[in-house]
N, C-alpha and C positions, 0 to 999 in steps of 0.2 A: 490542576494544581492551584491551591488557594494562594492569592497574593495579597499582601497587606496594603491597603490604600494609604497613600501619603497625602495628608491635608495640605492644600495649597494656599499660599497667601493671596490676598486680593489682587486683581489685575490692575487696579488703579494706583497711581503713584501716591506716596506719602506727601501731604501738602507741604511740609517743611522741606523735604528733599526736592520737590518740584520747583519750589522757589529758589533753592540754592543752585540748582542745575541750569536755571534760566540763562545766565550769561554764557554758558558753555555750549548750549544747544546749537548755536549758529555754526559751530565747527563741524557738525554732522549734517551733510547735505541731504541724506535720505532719511525718510521718516522711520524706516526699519532700524537704522543705526541709532537714531535718537531714542527710540523705544528700548532697544537692546541695552543701551548705555544706562538708562534708568533702571531697568530690570537687574542688570549686573550689579550696580552699586547697591540697590535694595538688598540683593542677595548677600553682599559683603557685610551689610549691617545686621543680618540675622545672627542667631546663635548656633548656626550649623557648625558641627565640629570640624568638618572638612569642606572647604569652599572652593569648588571648581565649577566649570560650566554644567556638568552633569548633575551635581547635587543641587545647584541653584535652580536649574530648570525643573527639577523634581519638586522643589519646595515653593516655587512661585508660579502663579498662573500668568497666562499671556505671553509666554516665551517658550523656547525649546533649546535643547543642547546645541543644535545646528546654528540657530540664530546667535546665540551668545558666542560660539566659537568663531562665527563669521566676523563678529565685531572685533575680536582680538587678533584675528589672523589676516583677514581679507578686506575688511571695510576700509574705505578711503577717508581718513581723517588725520590731522596733523597733531601728533603727540606733543611736540615741542610747543606749539601754539597753545595747546590746552594747558600745559604746565605754566606757561607765561601768564595766562589769565588767572590760574590758581594762585600764583605768587602775588600778582597785583591785588587780588582779593584779600589775601592774608596780610599784605602790607598796609591795607587801608585801616586796620585796627591794631597794628603792632607798633610798640614804641621803637624809637630809633636807637642807634649806637649799641647794638647788641654784638654777639659773637657769631662768627661763622665757623662752625665745628666741622672738621673734615675727618672722615673715618671710613673704614670698610667693614662690611658685615657679611656673614656667610649664611647661605641658604642650603641646608642639608638636603641632599637628593640621593635616592637609591639607584636610579638608572644612569644612563650615559648619553641620552639624546637631548636633554634640555641644553639650551645654548650656554656655553661656557662652563658646563659642569666638568669637574676634574678632581683628582685627588690633590688637595692643596690645604694650606693651613686654615683651620676653622676656629674663629674666636669663640663660637658656641661650645665646641668640644675642647678647645685649648690644645689641640694637636691636629695633625693632618687628617683630613676626612674627605669623603666624596661630597662635593658641594659646589655651589656657585658663589662667586665673590662680587659684591656690589660696592662701588665707591660712592659715598654719599656726602652731601653738604647740607648742613642743617643750621637754621637761624635760631639763636637762643638769646633771650633777653628777659630781664627782670621787670615785672609789671610794677609801675610806680605805686607806692602806698600799700603794697601787699607783700606777702611772703611767697607768692606764686612765681614760678618760672614758666614763661611762654616759650615753646619751642615747636618748630614745624620744619618739614623737609623742603629745601629749596630745589634741589635737583639731585639726580643720581644717574650712574652709568655702570653697566655691566662690564666687568673685567674679563677679557678673553685670554685664557692661558695660551702658552706657546704651542701646546699640543693641538689646539683648535686652529691656530693660525696656519700651521703647516699641513693640516688635513683638509684638502680641497673638497673631497667628496662629503665629508662630515658637515662642512659648512653649507654645502649645497642642500643636503637633506634638511638642515635646520633653517634654511633660508637666510643665512648670514651673508650680507652683501660682500662682494669680492673686494670692495674698496675700503672695508673696515681694516685699519692698520693694526700692527702689533704695538701695544702701548703698555707702559708700566702703570701701576696704580698711582704713582706720584704724577705722571704726565696727565692721567685722567683727572686727578684732583686739581691741577692747574687749570684745566679746561672748565671744570665746574666753577672755579673761582671767577674765570672770565665770564661765564654765563651769569653768575650772580651780579657781577659788576654791570653787565649789559642790562640786566633787569632792574638795576638800581636798588638792590637790597642794601639797606643802610647799616651794614656791619661796621664796627669800629676796629676790630682786631680778629685775626684768624688764629684758631687753636687746632693743634693736631698732636697725635701721639708719636712715639719714637719711630714707628714704621715710616713716617714722613720726615720727622725731624732729623733723622740720620742720613737722609738722602741729599747730597750736595746739589744735584740738579733742581730738586724741589725748592731748597732754600734760595738758590740763585734766582729761580722764577719769582719767588716772593719779593726778593730785593729789586729785581728789574721792574716789577709792578709798583714798587715803593709802598708796600703794604706793611702794616704793623702786624706782628705775629708772635705767638708763644708756642714753641714746639718742644715736646719732651725729647730727651736723648738718653742713651744708656750711660752707665757710669764709665764705660770705656771710650766714650766719645772724645775725639782729639780736639784740643784747643791750644791756642798760643797767647802769650801775654802781649798786650798792645805795645808796651814799651820795647819789648824784645823784637817785635815785628818791625817797629820803626828803625831800630838799630840795624836790623838785617837789610832793610831797604836802602839805608844810607851807605852801607859798606860797599867797597869796590870788589869786583870779582878777582880771584887769584890770577896771577900772570900765567901765560902759557908756558908749559915746560918744553914744548916742541912746536915746530912750525905747522905740521899737519895735525888733523884731528879737530874735534869740537872744542870750542873755547869753554873754559871752566865756568861754572855758575857760582853765584854767591851762596853761601851756606844759609839755609832757612833758619828762622827762629826756632828755638827748642819747642818740642811738642810735649804736651802734658795730657793726661786723661782728666775728665771731669772729677773723678774720684780723688785723684791726687790734689787737685786744686781745693776741693772742699775739705779734705782731711787736714790741710795746713792752715785753715782759717781759725782765728781766735773765737772763743765762745761769745764774746761781747758783740761780734758782728751779726750774730743771728738775732732776729726779732720775731716775736709771735704776732701774727696778723689774723684778725677775725674779719671775715668778709660778709657773712650774713647769718641769720638765724635759720637753722634747719628744723626738721621735725623732732630731732633729738637734742635740741639746744644749739648753742653757738658753734659755728663751723670755723675752726682755726687751725693753723699750722705754723711751724717755724720756717722762716724764709731768710735768705741772704742774697744780696745782689752783688755780683762780681762782673766787671766789664772784661770780656775776653774777645779774642778773634777766632774765627773758625779755623780748622786745620788747613783748609784751602782758603786762606785769608783773602786772596785776590778776588774771590767770588763776591765778597761783600764789601764794597768800597765805602759804605756809609759809616761814620764813626759811631 
């Protein structure tokens, strides 16, 4: 049977890539691992439509599917240390006082053996689908004197659905350590923030969508870390007026009606939805703010600032 020969790229590293990888080489103790790392990254830089160990090995000289697979599954190297070096390198030319954007992204999968794959909500599809979910933290900052936005990933972590946590045999097949706990995406996001703080990423404020903004535990974690943040919420998100919260705190609890039983609690301040608060604001409170020039002209929206307290107002003691 005639087989079509696949032309292979040169076995020598690209000079620019070799220079870039130099600080990271020390993390790979064996020469085979160092070479496989260079070959794998070279393969990722190609225009191959599908990039995996098999297709990269077929397109590049000086490696094989087995060597590349060994790098990803069995070779001894510290992934976290490599990420820290990468972040330090990126910080060396990144302006300070940027944003730390938290989000989760979905990786569509057909099978069921990839770690963390399950039928769950996919942002790519906009509906539940078979996919992996990865929680990410990305640094975003505007470059001085330009219209360009600089952004790069700080760290990321795979979300492990409950179906994986409970399935011991499945975890063993996929080599998921037994000490990996069940965590929500919001708990993972807080850990990514701690990692960014440890690596001294110079962000000024944290931004996140409603998937995180509606979670009381996540907001409490931000408050405990004394971080500035902007989180989106749904229109049904519950808030309380600060002056009504103050009155509720000053009020005395109702007297007991009988000797036994639990003592009565004070009535909490009235609860409103964000939609109710916004709907009752006068038009003159809204202001049009332009924050930067985009590719299609000025980027502007109408904004209004209203000081409110969270539904669980005791979670956020700061005024």
